[in-house]
C-alpha atoms as one frame of an Amber mdcrd trajectory, in Angstrom:
protein
  33.725  14.966  28.632  33.393  12.678  25.604  32.234  14.140  22.324  28.725
  13.275  21.296  28.062  11.547  18.003  26.072  13.523  15.470  24.350  10.328
  14.317  20.914   9.385  15.529  20.835   6.351  17.845  18.488   4.576  15.435
  21.012   4.985  12.618  23.786   3.622  14.823  21.630   0.658  15.857  20.741
  -0.112  12.239  24.434  -0.028  11.287  25.338  -2.406  14.122  22.598  -4.856
  13.155  23.554  -4.619   9.472  27.196  -5.356  10.223  26.308  -8.209  12.564
  24.081  -9.910  10.012  26.274  -9.066   6.977  23.338  -7.483   5.174  24.197
  -5.974   1.827  23.802  -2.252   1.363  20.638  -1.156  -0.400  21.499  -0.240
  -3.979  19.397   2.467  -5.582  18.021   2.074  -9.068  20.276   4.261 -11.276
  17.414   5.086 -13.645  15.265   6.350 -10.769  18.170   8.390  -9.389  18.750
   9.987 -12.794  15.055  10.781 -13.208  14.851  12.386  -9.754  17.969  14.420
 -10.419  16.563  15.590 -13.756  13.397  16.909 -12.125  15.313  18.475  -9.258
  17.713  20.293 -11.546  15.012  21.999 -13.577  12.311  22.398 -10.921  13.390
  25.644  -9.266  14.259  27.404 -12.489  10.970  26.361 -14.131   9.015  27.655
 -11.127  10.920  30.949 -11.131  10.243  31.465 -14.847   6.540  30.865 -14.277
   6.214  33.508 -11.517   5.078  37.017 -12.311   7.365  39.858 -11.186   4.760
  40.961  -8.616   4.514  37.467  -7.107   8.305  37.140  -7.068   8.549  40.468
  -5.220   5.928  39.338  -2.697   7.848  36.122  -2.002  11.116  38.060  -1.602
   9.516  40.515   0.830   8.068  37.714   2.953  11.467  36.022   3.037  13.177
  39.260   4.074  10.622  39.822   6.853  11.164  36.278   8.099  14.943  36.777
   8.116  14.995  40.155   9.772  11.989  39.563  12.058  10.259  42.938  12.193
């Protein structure tokens, strides 16, 4: 049996059309990429610092219950 591709059929179709029409790849704006990365790097840590110990404990307990499924 042939192996199935992990790519979505829409992605494959878009690649075929792009190659057939010689469309250039979309280039991201480096300034926007840097700005998004900056926010992403500090976002989780800033949120964690803002939480109270009681709220942090509550979040951890809910996560543990979800993992272990009481």
